[in-house]
N, C-alpha and C positions, 0 to 999 in steps of 0.2 A: 522774627520771621512772621509774615502775614499768613492768615488762615488760607488764603487762596494759593500762595506759594507753597505752603506746607502740603496742601492737598495735591498740588501738581507734582511735587517731589514724591509723595507717597504713591500716586498713580503711576509715575514713571518707574519707581522701584517695583511695584506690583507687576507691571508689564515685563520688566527685565526678568523677575523671578519666573513668570509664566513662560517666557521664551526659553530660559535655561531648563526648566522642567520639561518643556516640549522636546528640546533637543536630546535631553537625557532619555526620555521615554521612547522617542522614535528611533534615534540612532541611525547608523548607516543602513540597517536592514528595514527600517520603516515599520517595525512591528513591536517596538518596545524593548529593544535590546541594543547593546553595543557589540557589533561583530568585528571590531578592529583587532589588530595584533593577535593573530592566530586563528582567525576564522571561526570563532565561537562567541557566545554571549558573555557579558561581564559576569563575574561571580555574583550570585544572588539575583540576577536579572530574570524577569519573566519574559517568555517569548512563546509564540504559537509554534506548535510542533504537531506533526501527524501522529495519531495514536492507532489508527486503523484505516485500511483501504482495500478496495477490490477493483481490479481493472474492468472497465466497461468492455464486454467481450463481443456481443452480437445482439441482434434483435431476437427476442424470445419467440420461438415458433408458436403459431396459434393465437397470437395476441394482436390481431389486426386493429382492434379498437382499444387496446390497452386494458386497463382495469377500472373502467368506469363504475362508480358506485361502490367501490371496494376499498377497504383499508389494508395496507400492506405493512406488516410489522417485521422489519428486518432485525435480526439478533446478531450483534457483532461483539467481538472480544477486544478489549483495549490492551495496548502494550505499555503505555505510560499514562500516568494520571495527571490531573490538573484541577483547577478551581473554576474554569470557564470552558465552554465547549461550543463548537459550531459544526455544521455538516455540509457536504457537497452532494448535490443531486445532478444526474446526467440524463439528458434526452438524446444522447449521441446517435442512437440508431432509430429514433423516432422519425416518422414521416409527417407528423402534424404537431402543433404546439401541445405541450403537456400542462394542463391546469392542475395545480396543487392548491386546494383551498384550505387544507389543514395539515400541519406537520408538527410532530412532537418528539421530544427526546426524554428518556427516563432511564434510571438504573433498573436492571432486571431484579426481580425479587429472588429468583433462584436461577442457577445455570440452565440454559437450554429450555426456557419457559417464557410464555408471553405476559406474565403478570409483572407489574411494576412495583418497585419498592415504594411504600407510602411516603408522600411528601417530596418525591423526586420528579414528578411529571412537570415538564416545561413545554409550553407552546412556543414554537419557533416562528420567527418573522423573517422577512426578506426585504431589506432596505426599509425597515420600519413597518411593513405591511404584513398582515396575517396570511395572505395568499400570494401566489406567484404563478406566472405562466412561463414555462421554459420553452423557448423556440425549438423547432426540429433541429437536431444537431448541436444544441446548446447545452449549457450547464449553469448552475447557480450555486452560490455559497450563502448559507443562512447568516443572520445576525448572531453574535455571541449571546449565550445565556449563562447566567451564574449557576453552576451545578458542580458539586464535588464529584469528580470522576476518579475512582480508584484505578490503579494499575491492575492488570490481569483480572478484569471484571467484565461482565456482560452488560451491554447497553441495548435499549430498545429504541429504534428509530422508526417512527410510523408516519406514513403519508396517506392522504386520501385525495383521490381524483374524482370530481363529480360528473365528468362527462368524457366521452371517447377521445382518445389522444393518439392513436396509432401504435405500432409495435413497441413493446416494453424493452428498454435497454436493460440487459441483465448480465449476471455472472453465474454460469451454470454449475460450476463445481465448487460450491461453497463449503462442503463438508460441515455444514451447520444448518440446523432447521430454523426456518423463519415461518411466519404465520400470516394467514389471510382471514378477513372477516367481512361480512356484508354490511354495507352502510358506513357512516362515519363513526368509527370507533377509535379515533385517534387518541382520545384521552381516557379510554377504558383502562383502569388500573388493575382490574381483576384478571383480565386476560380470558374470561369465559366466552367472550364472543368470537375468539380466534380459534375456530374449530378445524380449520384447514391448515395442515402443515405443508411446507415446501422446502426442497433442498437448494433453492436459488436465493441470491440477493438481487433485488430489483431497484433500479434507479439510483440507489445509494452507492457512491464511489469513495467517500472519505469522511472521516471524523477527525477534527483537530481539537487539541486541548491547549490551555495556557495555564501556567502555574509556576511555582518557585523552583521546580526541578525539571523543567522542559527545556533541555539544552539543544535540541535539534532532532533530526530525523535521518534514519538510514533506510533506503529503499532497496528492496530485493526485486529484481526483474528477471523473468525467466519463463520456463515452460511448465509442464505438469508436475515436475519434481518440486519446483518452487510453489506451485499452486497447492501442493500437498494432497494430490488426488487419492492416495492410498492411506492417508493418515486416518486414525480412528474418528468416526463421525461424532461431531459435537464435543470432542475432547481437547481441541486446540493443541495438536501435536505435530503441526508442520514444522519444518526446520526453522522457519522464521519465528514461530512461537517460542521454541527453545532458545533461539538467539535473544529474543526479548527478555526472557528470564535471566540470562547471563548479564545483560546490560542493566537490569534492575538490581542485581545482587552482588556482582563481583566488585571488589575494591578497585578503585581507579578507573572503572569502566565509564565511558560517557553515558549520561542518562538520556539516551536517544529513544524516541519512539521508533517502532519498526513497521514499515508499510510493505505489504505483500502485493506485488503487481505481477504475479505469475498468471499465465493463461495456458491451460492444457492444450497441447498440440502446437504451441507457438514456435515460430522459427526466427532466426536472426535476420535473414535476408529476404524472405518471401512472405507476402500477406496470405492469409487464409482465402480460399476461393468460395464461390457460391455453393460448391459441393461440401465444403468444410468451414462454414462461417464461424463456428465456435472456436476455431484456431486463432482467431483474432488477427489484427494487423501485426506486421513484423516488429521485432524489438527496435530496429532502426527507425521505423516510421512512427512508433508510438513513444519514443524516448522523451520528447518534449512534454507530451501530455501526461505520461505516467511516472516520470522521474523528475525531470528538470524543473517543472512547474509546481511540484508538490511542496507543501508548507514546511519550511524549516529544513529543507534537504541539505545534508552535509556530506553524505557518502552514498554510493550505490554499489551493491554486490550483484554481479551479472552471472547468471547461470543459464546458458543457452547453447544450442548447437546440435544436439542429438537429432531433433526432428528435421533439420536441414540434411543430415546424412540419410535419414530414413526415406525422405520424400523426394529428394533430388540427388540421388547418389551419382548419376552419370555426369552431372554438370559441376560437381564440387571437387575441390582439392583443399588441402590444409591451408594454403596461402590465401585462397579466396575467403574462407571463413575468418582467418586471422585478420585480414584487412577490414572486414566488417566489424570485428571486435575493436580494432584500433580506432575506427571511426566513432564508436561509442565513447572511447576514452577521450578523443579529441573534443567532441561536443561537450562532454561533461566537465572536463578540466577547464575549458574556455569559460564555463559558468562558475568556476570555483568549487566544483563538486569532486570529491575523492572517488576514484574508481578502483574497485577490487574485483578482478575477474576470477573465473574459476575454471579448473580443469573439467573435462567431460567425463562423466561417470561410466563405470563398466556396465555392459548389457549382455554379456555372454549367457546363452541359454534362452534369451528372448526370441520371439518368433521373427523379429527383424534382423537378428544377428547374421552378419556375413563377415568372413575374415577380411575382405577388402574394405568394408566399412570400418571395422575396428582398426585397421591399419591407418586410415585417415584420422580417426580419433586419437590414436597414439602419436601420430606425427604432429597433430595440432597441440596435444598436451605437452609434447617436447618443446615446442615453440613457446608455449605459455610459461613453462618452468624455466626456460632460458632467458626470460624477460624480453622476448621479442614481440609480445602482443600487448600485455598490460604492464604498468609500472609495478603493481602489486597483485597478488593472487592468493586464493585459498585453494588448497589441493583436495577437492571433493573426491576425486578419483582415489587418492591414497587413503582417505578417510573411510571409504566404503568397500574397497576391493578385498578380495580374499587373497591373502599372501600365498596360499598354495595353488591358486588358480586365478591370476590377476585379471583375466578377462571377465571374471564374474564378481558379483558382490558376495561378501560374507553371508552365509546362510541366515545368521541372526539379524542382518540388516536388510534382507530381501523380503519384500511384501508377498512374494510368491510368483510374480510375473517376470522376475529377473531383470526388470528395468527400473521400477519405482521402489524406493526404500520403504521399510516398515517404520513404525514409530521410533524404534531404537536406531534405525538408520538415519532418520531425520535428526535425532539427537546427536548422533556422531557428526553429521554435517555441521550443525551449529557449534559443536565443540571444536571443530577444526578452524573456525574463524579466529584470527588474531585480532582481538579487540583494539589493540594499539593502532592498527591500520585505519581505523575509522576516524581517528582524531587528527586535528591540525589542518593546515591549508592544503589544497590540492597540489600534488607534486608536478614538476614540469612535464610537458608533453613529450612523448617519445619521438 
């Protein structure tokens, strides 16, 4: 065999090996996994999955020029870990381009604190560049960085904008303190410059991780009950946090990240108005953005409907709400995403309680339990209600307003989820 022929054969073999490796890495999902035969990654495969999210809710009042000349350090809590990470930033409610000249990611040194763990600070880039300008109404995803991200840990995501940018896109009911500092303090590891606390998340809408145990993502979409508005501040005790704990620890559970896309005041059928902008767009109108396009999504749990009763009682009946819920199922299943609906929870004793509204809730719950709305469901009503007074929550599960659960109520909701329903391909449409 001549040297030239040998080199040609070796080059051909190398190209073939490279092609095989590329196919194995990319797979049908295009993200380094094989999603065939059962709707999940191959054993041992690494894939991107969402570990944290917050729905972009509205434009923050009083921020006509954004946060020019300030660093925003968002503190977020992971659900699943990995060895690489990336973030999503949103300028959805901005009216001008948002310049971000510096962005970083780090592990927090301590819970609910702006200091970074030494050696974990990573500067983020966007398409290889250290700065990015996000158009009004737009969003960006950072390039991945290598960083060991533990499950159930706090991360610090910091952005700095050097010039005015229009209203800040935010999530108002974070139940988590974040921090602000004057000047570009993006890589400040001590946290001492961050003297201003804030109960909001700004611009940041997602964190993804990749690693050997990132099997996919389950998204929870809903209203203030999913948003966890009455959970203990800074303690990560929303029902989605308790669900993430079960997925991390229970034998046979899928190792999914959990994304919380709750918006307080949110409705199934109707967008928030200019009088109630923090209620956000309806679940139906934000389904693509907040669920179907999320990284690694395998399943969605839907908790919605009470605000439709409270705010539009004369125009609604059980069938109208049921049909809206069926539409969620149709859209999700068409994309191969499993849908788990939920019954509407009790609210006896709340200021909005009316027997006629509760009758609609009960009629809708009967449809859900009969399989006329969702193919699968979780009975949050049964998990929370007082057996002796079914229109009310158990006292131990009541935060005190007779509508939103306490921390123990949120735990009961998570415990009611059948984890087996989250796995496998999406069932046939109703």
